[in-house]
LOTI-85749 format. One line per 5 residues: number of its first residue (from 1); their letters; for each residue x, y, z of N, C-alpha, C. Coordinates in nm, 4 decimals, padded with zeros to 6 digits. Example, Ala and Ser with C-alpha at 12.3 -4.5 7.8 and 13.67 -1.06 7.14 Angstrom:
# residues 2
1 = as = 01.3190:-00.5690:00.7800:01.2300:-00.4500:00.7800:01.3200:-00.3300:00.7800 | 01.2850:-00.2250:00.7080:01.3670:-00.1060:00.7140:01.2900:00.0030:00.7870
This chain:
# residues 168
1 = mdkia = 08.0415:20.0902:-03.6719:08.0747:20.0988:-03.5231:08.1200:20.2260:-03.4771 | 08.1804:20.3080:-03.6094:08.2390:20.4739:-03.5816:08.1326:20.5512:-03.5376 | 08.0127:20.5221:-03.6048:07.8882:20.5916:-03.5792:07.8429:20.5586:-03.4381 | 07.8265:20.4744:-03.3913:07.7821:20.4153:-03.2595:07.8944:20.4600:-03.1607 | 08.0082:20.4850:-03.1719:08.1545:20.4982:-03.0941:08.0928:20.6720:-03.0765
6 = tavat = 08.0973:20.7267:-03.1778:08.0675:20.8776:-03.1618:07.9610:20.9167:-03.0956 | 07.8473:20.8720:-03.1126:07.6871:20.8748:-03.0577:07.7290:20.8631:-02.9055 | 07.8019:20.7514:-02.8703:07.8045:20.7458:-02.7121:07.8886:20.8131:-02.6515 | 08.0167:20.8663:-02.7171:08.1225:20.9592:-02.6631:08.0434:21.1008:-02.6708 | 07.9532:21.1259:-02.7631:07.9092:21.2497:-02.7346:07.7779:21.2499:-02.6479
11 = asqyl = 07.7020:21.1585:-02.6302:07.5986:21.1498:-02.5180:07.6888:21.1627:-02.3969 | 07.7815:21.0673:-02.3682:07.8464:21.0672:-02.2353:07.9127:21.1901:-02.2240 | 07.9728:21.2586:-02.3120:08.0076:21.4025:-02.2807:07.9147:21.4845:-02.2252 | 07.8230:21.4932:-02.2999:07.6945:21.6013:-02.2713:07.6330:21.5578:-02.1462 | 07.6092:21.4397:-02.1079:07.5647:21.3991:-01.9780:07.6441:21.4105:-01.8426
16 = tdhpe = 07.7865:21.4005:-01.8878:07.8811:21.4505:-01.7693:07.8935:21.5972:-01.7555 | 07.8705:21.6816:-01.8735:07.8701:21.7977:-01.8513:07.7483:21.8645:-01.7993 | 07.6356:21.8125:-01.7994:07.4769:21.8423:-01.7886:07.4264:21.7165:-01.7066 | 07.4656:21.6879:-01.6081:07.4070:21.5556:-01.5089:07.2589:21.6060:-01.4990 | 07.2292:21.7069:-01.4700:07.0792:21.7401:-01.4291:06.9969:21.7124:-01.5702
21 = eagyt = 07.0335:21.7072:-01.6849:06.9371:21.6277:-01.7795:06.9240:21.5225:-01.8133 | 06.9980:21.4135:-01.7348:07.0218:21.2682:-01.7514:06.9069:21.1773:-01.7180 | 06.8130:21.2519:-01.6136:06.7008:21.1718:-01.5843:06.5507:21.2123:-01.6550 | 06.4918:21.1222:-01.6926:06.3610:21.1441:-01.7763:06.2648:21.0530:-01.7488 | 06.1550:21.0748:-01.7907:06.0427:20.9396:-01.7963:06.0278:20.8696:-01.9251
26 = dslat = 06.0162:20.7686:-01.9180:06.0357:20.6861:-01.9961:05.9001:20.6890:-02.0726 | 05.9055:20.6255:-02.2208:05.7719:20.6504:-02.3032:05.6947:20.5794:-02.2396 | 05.5326:20.5911:-02.2615:05.4285:20.5084:-02.2341:05.4136:20.3941:-02.2880 | 05.3687:20.3063:-02.2352:05.3227:20.1694:-02.2952:05.1857:20.1499:-02.2170 | 05.0782:20.1447:-02.3043:04.9450:20.1081:-02.2981:04.8963:19.9888:-02.3295
31 = atlea = 04.8366:19.8921:-02.2430:04.7837:19.7578:-02.2718:04.6463:19.7812:-02.2616 | 04.5846:19.7069:-02.3621:04.4173:19.6829:-02.3511:04.3948:19.5412:-02.3812 | 04.3156:19.4744:-02.2767:04.2669:19.3486:-02.2745:04.1802:19.3575:-02.4037 | 04.1782:19.2593:-02.4838:04.1124:19.2810:-02.6403:04.0158:19.1391:-02.6061 | 04.0444:19.0154:-02.5932:03.9641:18.9201:-02.5829:04.0298:18.8058:-02.4879
36 = glkvs = 03.9526:18.7221:-02.4225:03.9919:18.6371:-02.3568:04.1267:18.6974:-02.2881 | 04.2489:18.6340:-02.2943:04.3873:18.6793:-02.2449:04.4800:18.7460:-02.3293 | 04.4068:18.7837:-02.4563:04.4808:18.8648:-02.5742:04.5114:18.9942:-02.5203 | 04.5939:19.0599:-02.5264:04.6319:19.2060:-02.5079:04.7256:19.2647:-02.6158 | 04.6863:19.3993:-02.6359:04.7555:19.4889:-02.7215:04.7954:19.5747:-02.6566
41 = vrggs = 04.9350:19.6131:-02.7062:05.0149:19.7190:-02.6345:05.0483:19.8213:-02.7433 | 05.0425:19.9391:-02.7020:05.0400:20.0605:-02.7991:05.1577:20.1527:-02.7288 | 05.2559:20.2015:-02.7982:05.2992:20.3237:-02.7373:05.2922:20.4580:-02.8437 | 05.3223:20.5527:-02.7771:05.3069:20.6940:-02.8147:05.3932:20.7438:-02.9544 | 05.4469:20.6567:-03.0209:05.5273:20.6707:-03.1280:05.4938:20.5636:-03.2230
46 = geslt = 05.3691:20.4830:-03.2084:05.3191:20.3822:-03.3045:05.3701:20.2500:-03.2712 | 05.4406:20.2512:-03.1742:05.5099:20.0999:-03.1343:05.3904:19.9992:-03.0934 | 05.3821:19.8814:-03.1252:05.2929:19.7877:-03.0740:05.3489:19.6404:-03.0569 | 05.2790:19.5624:-02.9910:05.2943:19.4392:-02.9706:05.1764:19.3739:-02.9219 | 05.1808:19.2360:-02.9441:05.0296:19.1752:-02.8738:05.0978:19.0535:-02.8091
51 = tdmpa = 05.0304:19.0215:-02.6966:05.0553:18.8878:-02.5853:04.9490:18.8291:-02.6059 | 04.9547:18.6967:-02.5708:04.8515:18.5962:-02.5406:04.9186:18.4878:-02.4285 | 04.8168:18.4357:-02.3762:04.8756:18.3201:-02.2660:04.8632:18.1883:-02.3631 | 04.9273:18.0801:-02.3153:04.8773:17.9597:-02.3886:04.7611:17.8991:-02.3270 | 04.7159:17.8082:-02.4265:04.5912:17.7386:-02.3903:04.5785:17.6888:-02.2898
56 = siggd = 04.6813:17.6266:-02.2233:04.6884:17.5684:-02.0874:04.6430:17.6403:-01.9778 | 04.6526:17.7960:-01.9995:04.6076:17.8578:-01.8938:04.4665:17.9593:-01.9431 | 04.4401:17.9120:-02.0537:04.2953:18.0002:-02.0868:04.3346:18.0773:-02.2012 | 04.4376:18.1147:-02.2397:04.4624:18.1711:-02.3787:04.4556:18.1034:-02.4925 | 04.4647:18.1602:-02.6008:04.4484:18.1045:-02.7315:04.6180:18.0752:-02.7726
61 = gsaps = 04.7410:18.1007:-02.7267:04.8534:18.0895:-02.7633:04.8861:18.1466:-02.9005 | 04.7972:18.2659:-02.9332:04.8203:18.3238:-03.0660:04.9144:18.4507:-03.0764 | 05.0212:18.4761:-02.9473:05.1114:18.5280:-02.9548:05.1905:18.5026:-02.8556 | 05.3174:18.5583:-02.8177:05.4001:18.5576:-02.7285:05.3486:18.5837:-02.5961 | 05.3798:18.5336:-02.4920:05.3302:18.5571:-02.3633:05.4064:18.6972:-02.3022
66 = pgwyl = 05.3568:18.7638:-02.2299:05.4442:18.8665:-02.1702:05.5778:18.8297:-02.1111 | 05.5667:18.7278:-02.0530:05.7236:18.6780:-01.9952:05.8344:18.6342:-02.1143 | 05.7637:18.6325:-02.2328:05.8673:18.5694:-02.3577:05.9279:18.7317:-02.3938 | 05.8477:18.8524:-02.3745:05.8664:18.9484:-02.4115:05.9502:18.9948:-02.3212 | 05.9775:18.9598:-02.1973:06.0627:19.0226:-02.0997:06.2132:18.9704:-02.1332
71 = raaea = 06.2046:18.8466:-02.1849:06.3062:18.7757:-02.2003:06.3804:18.8135:-02.3287 | 06.3054:18.8305:-02.4232:06.3336:18.9006:-02.5552:06.4101:19.0564:-02.5086 | 06.3397:19.1171:-02.4535:06.4114:19.2624:-02.4039:06.5282:19.2522:-02.3420 | 06.5330:19.1482:-02.2364:06.6711:19.1231:-02.1816:06.7727:19.0806:-02.2992 | 06.7540:18.9906:-02.3766:06.8291:18.9383:-02.4890:06.8767:19.0678:-02.5896
76 = acvat = 06.7643:19.1264:-02.6193:06.8218:19.2726:-02.7242:06.8915:19.3423:-02.6539 | 06.8631:19.3936:-02.5254:06.9507:19.4816:-02.4396:07.0851:19.4329:-02.4351 | 07.1314:19.3356:-02.3970:07.2262:19.2785:-02.3777:07.3118:19.2783:-02.5053 | 07.2503:19.2464:-02.6047:07.3043:19.2376:-02.7382:07.3614:19.3938:-02.7797 | 07.2419:19.5016:-02.7520:07.2795:19.6096:-02.7729:07.3886:19.6879:-02.7212
81 = liamr = 07.3847:19.6462:-02.5914:07.4989:19.7087:-02.4980:07.6373:19.6275:-02.5385 | 07.6548:19.5242:-02.5867:07.7818:19.4635:-02.6487:07.8329:19.5438:-02.7523 | 07.7362:19.5851:-02.8441:07.7579:19.6167:-02.9562:07.8328:19.7818:-02.9265 | 07.7234:19.8748:-02.8199:07.8073:20.0033:-02.7900:07.9221:20.0075:-02.7159 | 07.9362:19.8651:-02.6356:08.0702:19.8747:-02.5692:08.1961:19.8380:-02.6688
86 = aaqlg = 08.1448:19.7457:-02.7520:08.2761:19.7042:-02.8336:08.2973:19.8131:-02.9168 | 08.1978:19.9218:-02.9564:08.2186:20.0404:-03.0392:08.3034:20.1226:-02.9777 | 08.2911:20.1370:-02.8593:08.3817:20.2491:-02.7521:08.5268:20.1906:-02.7292 | 08.5259:20.0365:-02.7450:08.6444:19.9967:-02.7229:08.7443:19.9625:-02.8536 | 08.6565:19.9886:-02.9616:08.7317:19.9530:-03.0906:08.7264:19.8190:-03.1318
91 = vklgr = 08.6406:19.7387:-03.0692:08.6299:19.5856:-03.1046:08.5611:19.5735:-03.2191 | 08.6071:19.5005:-03.3212:08.5269:19.4810:-03.4479:08.4342:19.3587:-03.4273 | 08.3209:19.3739:-03.4135:08.2250:19.2566:-03.3774:08.1851:19.1632:-03.5454 | 08.1911:19.0370:-03.4995:08.1345:18.9690:-03.5882:07.9744:18.9467:-03.5521 | 07.9251:18.8168:-03.5577:07.8112:18.7804:-03.5361:07.7930:18.7798:-03.3619
96 = vevdv = 07.6943:18.8347:-03.2905:07.6675:18.8194:-03.1651:07.5271:18.7508:-03.1543 | 07.5013:18.6644:-03.0743:07.3757:18.6047:-03.0345:07.3358:18.5947:-02.8771 | 07.2514:18.6483:-02.8224:07.2168:18.6233:-02.6821:07.0844:18.5459:-02.6598 | 07.1031:18.4525:-02.5760:07.0012:18.3547:-02.5628:06.9830:18.3975:-02.3976 | 06.8305:18.3952:-02.3714:06.7924:18.4316:-02.2262:06.6833:18.3132:-02.2300
101 = tsesd = 06.7008:18.2400:-02.0880:06.5951:18.1572:-02.0649:06.5861:18.1519:-01.8909 | 06.4727:18.1281:-01.8842:06.4212:18.1469:-01.7304:06.3772:18.0199:-01.6669 | 06.3679:17.9983:-01.5540:06.3077:17.8990:-01.4660:06.1923:17.9568:-01.4002 | 06.0615:17.8846:-01.4003:05.9441:17.9535:-01.3463:05.8680:17.8500:-01.2815 | 05.7602:17.8941:-01.1716:05.6884:17.7875:-01.1189:05.5676:17.8585:-01.1383
106 = drgil = 05.4394:17.7966:-01.1941:05.3087:17.8412:-01.2178:05.2695:17.8419:-01.1170 | 05.2678:17.8082:-00.9894:05.2089:17.8025:-00.8655:05.2066:17.9540:-00.8214 | 05.3116:18.0233:-00.8472:05.3153:18.1741:-00.8178:05.2055:18.2500:-00.8867 | 05.2025:18.2269:-01.0385:05.1277:18.3202:-01.0938:04.9792:18.2831:-01.0869 | 04.9491:18.1720:-01.0506:04.8042:18.1327:-01.0095:04.7762:18.1416:-00.8649
111 = gldhd = 04.8771:18.2066:-00.7939:04.8481:18.2242:-00.6553:04.8167:18.0817:-00.5468 | 04.8789:17.9849:-00.6129:04.8568:17.8601:-00.5496:04.9634:17.8440:-00.4041 | 05.0415:17.9269:-00.4244:05.1373:17.9254:-00.2832:05.1891:18.0357:-00.2532 | 05.1889:18.0928:-00.1857:05.2381:18.2537:-00.1345:05.3849:18.2436:-00.1059 | 05.4484:18.1236:-00.1263:05.5906:18.1351:-00.0976:05.6577:18.1215:-00.2014
116 = vpagp = 05.5713:18.0949:-00.3318:05.6447:18.0872:-00.4719:05.6156:18.2117:-00.5281 | 05.7462:18.2728:-00.5767:05.7403:18.4083:-00.6722:05.6297:18.3987:-00.7928 | 05.5791:18.5108:-00.8458:05.4811:18.4924:-00.9664:05.5771:18.4979:-01.0724 | 05.7024:18.5623:-01.0886:05.7980:18.5696:-01.1771:05.9312:18.4827:-01.1750 | 05.9960:18.4945:-01.2725:06.1027:18.3896:-01.3032:06.1779:18.3763:-01.1264
121 = lstti = 06.2060:18.2299:-01.1221:06.2870:18.2019:-01.0313:06.4419:18.2250:-01.0315 | 06.4858:18.1903:-01.1414:06.6168:18.2407:-01.1904:06.6120:18.2757:-01.3537 | 06.7171:18.3082:-01.4096:06.7336:18.3784:-01.5661:06.8961:18.3332:-01.5770 | 06.9208:18.2895:-01.7102:07.0499:18.2533:-01.7607:07.0444:18.3279:-01.8913 | 07.1483:18.3969:-01.9176:07.1923:18.4891:-02.0260:07.3205:18.4120:-02.1068
126 = kvrfs = 07.3074:18.3620:-02.2169:07.4195:18.2976:-02.2703:07.4694:18.3998:-02.4038 | 07.5834:18.4147:-02.4098:07.6205:18.4944:-02.5458:07.7123:18.4319:-02.6154 | 07.6953:18.4348:-02.7271:07.8035:18.3781:-02.8335:07.8447:18.4508:-02.9452 | 07.9893:18.4797:-02.9515:08.0521:18.5462:-03.0419:08.0978:18.4535:-03.1653 | 08.0862:18.5050:-03.2894:08.1606:18.4298:-03.3782:08.1924:18.5329:-03.4806
131 = dtasq = 08.3449:18.4897:-03.5369:08.4214:18.5998:-03.6112:08.4545:18.7472:-03.5156 | 08.4745:18.7347:-03.3928:08.5149:18.8350:-03.3017:08.6419:18.8190:-03.2393 | 08.7176:18.8937:-03.2565:08.8709:18.8574:-03.1856:08.8747:18.9603:-03.0601 | 08.8777:18.8834:-02.9444:08.9128:18.9967:-02.8491:09.0577:19.0795:-02.8634 | 09.0134:19.1877:-02.8567:09.1567:19.3089:-02.8901:09.1533:19.3809:-02.7568
136 = ggsls = 09.2635:19.3092:-02.6434:09.2923:19.3838:-02.5508:09.1980:19.3619:-02.4143 | 09.1077:19.2534:-02.4657:09.0322:19.2545:-02.3283:08.9454:19.0914:-02.3740 | 08.8911:19.0391:-02.2659:08.8184:18.9141:-02.3328:08.6684:18.9502:-02.3800 | 08.6351:18.8250:-02.4698:08.4923:18.8442:-02.4769:08.3812:18.8376:-02.3617 | 08.4406:18.7749:-02.2548:08.3546:18.7524:-02.1199:08.3657:18.8934:-02.0601
141 = eladw = 08.4514:18.9723:-02.0809:08.4451:19.0940:-02.0057:08.3674:19.1897:-02.0899 | 08.3733:19.1790:-02.2024:08.2581:19.2419:-02.2929:08.1281:19.2382:-02.2449 | 08.0825:19.0838:-02.2264:07.9472:19.0209:-02.2289:07.8874:19.0872:-02.0670 | 07.9884:19.0773:-01.9783:07.9859:19.0934:-01.8367:07.9381:19.2286:-01.8381 | 08.0259:19.3337:-01.9090:08.0010:19.4704:-01.8908:07.8702:19.5055:-01.9552
146 = avahc = 07.8260:19.4429:-02.0622:07.6740:19.4753:-02.1305:07.5648:19.4069:-02.0499 | 07.5736:19.3132:-01.9716:07.4679:19.2463:-01.8608:07.4804:19.3648:-01.7508 | 07.5957:19.4336:-01.6865:07.5880:19.5012:-01.5803:07.5175:19.6333:-01.6026 | 07.5334:19.6580:-01.7254:07.4800:19.8016:-01.7855:07.3495:19.8031:-01.8379 | 07.2913:19.6816:-01.8603:07.1545:19.6835:-01.9514:07.0538:19.7330:-01.8352
151 = pvvda = 06.9969:19.8165:-01.8962:06.8792:19.8599:-01.7972:06.7443:19.7555:-01.7929 | 06.7255:19.6763:-01.8996:06.6301:19.5520:-01.8525:06.6949:19.4677:-01.7660 | 06.8019:19.4128:-01.7744:06.8322:19.3075:-01.6567:06.8526:19.3824:-01.5326 | 06.8812:19.5307:-01.5359:06.8965:19.5887:-01.3945:06.7606:19.5998:-01.3290 | 06.6585:19.6184:-01.4001:06.5207:19.6284:-01.3670:06.4584:19.4976:-01.3164
156 = vlrav = 06.5229:19.3681:-01.3402:06.4873:19.2724:-01.3005:06.5425:19.2335:-01.1795 | 06.6847:19.2658:-01.1762:06.7654:19.2448:-01.0560:06.7327:19.3399:-00.9518 | 06.6853:19.4341:-00.9536:06.6931:19.5492:-00.8682:06.5594:19.5751:-00.7851 | 06.5413:19.5895:-00.6766:06.3819:19.6069:-00.6517:06.3585:19.7733:-00.6832 | 06.2579:19.7778:-00.8000:06.2161:19.8796:-00.8584:06.0903:19.9241:-00.7852
161 = pvlve = 06.0797:20.0592:-00.7182:05.9314:20.0677:-00.6748:05.8454:20.0601:-00.7677 | 05.6994:20.0385:-00.7353:05.6080:20.0223:-00.8555:05.4752:20.1055:-00.7540 | 05.4150:20.1855:-00.8492:05.3036:20.2633:-00.7777:05.1891:20.2141:-00.8422 | 05.0822:20.1574:-00.8141:04.9817:20.1339:-00.8679:04.8450:20.2503:-00.8765 | 04.8089:20.3130:-00.9604:04.7184:20.3996:-00.9482:04.5927:20.3107:-01.0418
166 = vss = 04.4711:20.3534:-00.9758:04.3443:20.2844:-01.0313:04.2346:20.3996:-01.0157 | 04.1819:20.3897:-01.1773:04.0625:20.4777:-01.1972:03.9720:20.4118:-01.2579 | 03.8340:20.4925:-01.2847:03.7200:20.4125:-01.3537:03.6745:20.5096:-01.4481
């Protein structure tokens, strides 16, 4: 936790002193339709993942859906931010588990009802701490801070402009 606290403090001080260097372009993710609804996604540094849709919608169910990866990204991000904030505050964490579930309506993704959004209608984030004593603050405050500062959750909550460029 000391390594995390030091890194966060160093980065925070640097960006406070050099705010012009805080903005950047995030790394590229390139998705390629492989077969049916199976998609492989690659990053510039060798990252990779595969998605597929369930058989009920025409996929083979051979990999998680893109929506599952969104929930996984939210869960991982919140857990990461809890660890970062705990390190800043000197809280010794035990086990931290973050569950993310969502409610959806498939009429949206299939374009059957224009009043139904294609994405999740609601999301629930559940955080479980074990072997962690709250030191000078509540565990709820730690979880709330992490959710409020998680860039993945923020991207879901905030209307982020999307530009679509098409080429052939």
